[in-house]
Each structure stands twice: as C-alpha cells, then as structure tokens.
C-alpha positions, 0 to 999 in steps of 0.5 A, a space after each residue: 477478467 475480474 481481479 479481487 483487490 484487497 485494500 488494507 484499512 487499519 486492522 480490517 480489510 476491504 475486499 472488492 471486485 474491480 474490472 480490469 479496463 484497457 488503456 492503450 496497450 496496457 490495463 488499469 484497475 479503477 479505485 473508487 475516489 472515496 477509498 482513495 480519499 480514505 487511504 490518503 491516495 491521490 492521482 500520481 501516487 505510487 502503489 504496490 500491487 502484489 498478485 498471487 498465482 491464483 489472480 488475487 491482488 493486494 493493493 497498498 499505498 507506498 510509503 513516502 521515501 522521506 518517511 522511510 529515510 527519517 525512520 532509518 535515521 531515527 533508528 540509527 541515532 537511537 539504536 542503543 536506547 531502542 535496544 535497551 527499551 526492547 529488552 526491559 
C-alpha cells in the first residue's frame, strides 16, 4: 500500500510517495534523512500525521511544548498592546 506524504516547506509543498513498511504488528513510513535534516526533525521527535478519507497523509513536525507555552505567556502578558497594534 502506498501513501502520499505531503511535507510543508515554508510556503511550498513537497509531495512524495512513500511505501508503508511492516514493523512488528505496526506499520511505518520512512522519511528521507535529507528531508528530516531540512525540517529539523530527529529520531524520537513527535510528528502529526493527518490522513484524509482518500488515503492522503499530511506529515508535519510537532511544535515544541516549551515554545507553545512561551507564546501563550507572551500573548497573555502583552494582550492589551497586541490588541491596540492589531486595530491600528
């Protein structure tokens, strides 16, 4: 079974076909090292995979929870200023 993996690169998309392989009782999709390097992925990283009803898969790196927390704290601290900026 083949699956299309769409990996977002800035505003462009790289579309490739990758073969699902059997790993024990599960399956895996191999991601080329060059693409992992380009996307800043490493072994052990969490990734999101969205699969459509037609079998198309979108793969992307998960944002580091520390970055998400920092962003949330920044927005909360500067919310009034950000609102003014958005409406100016």
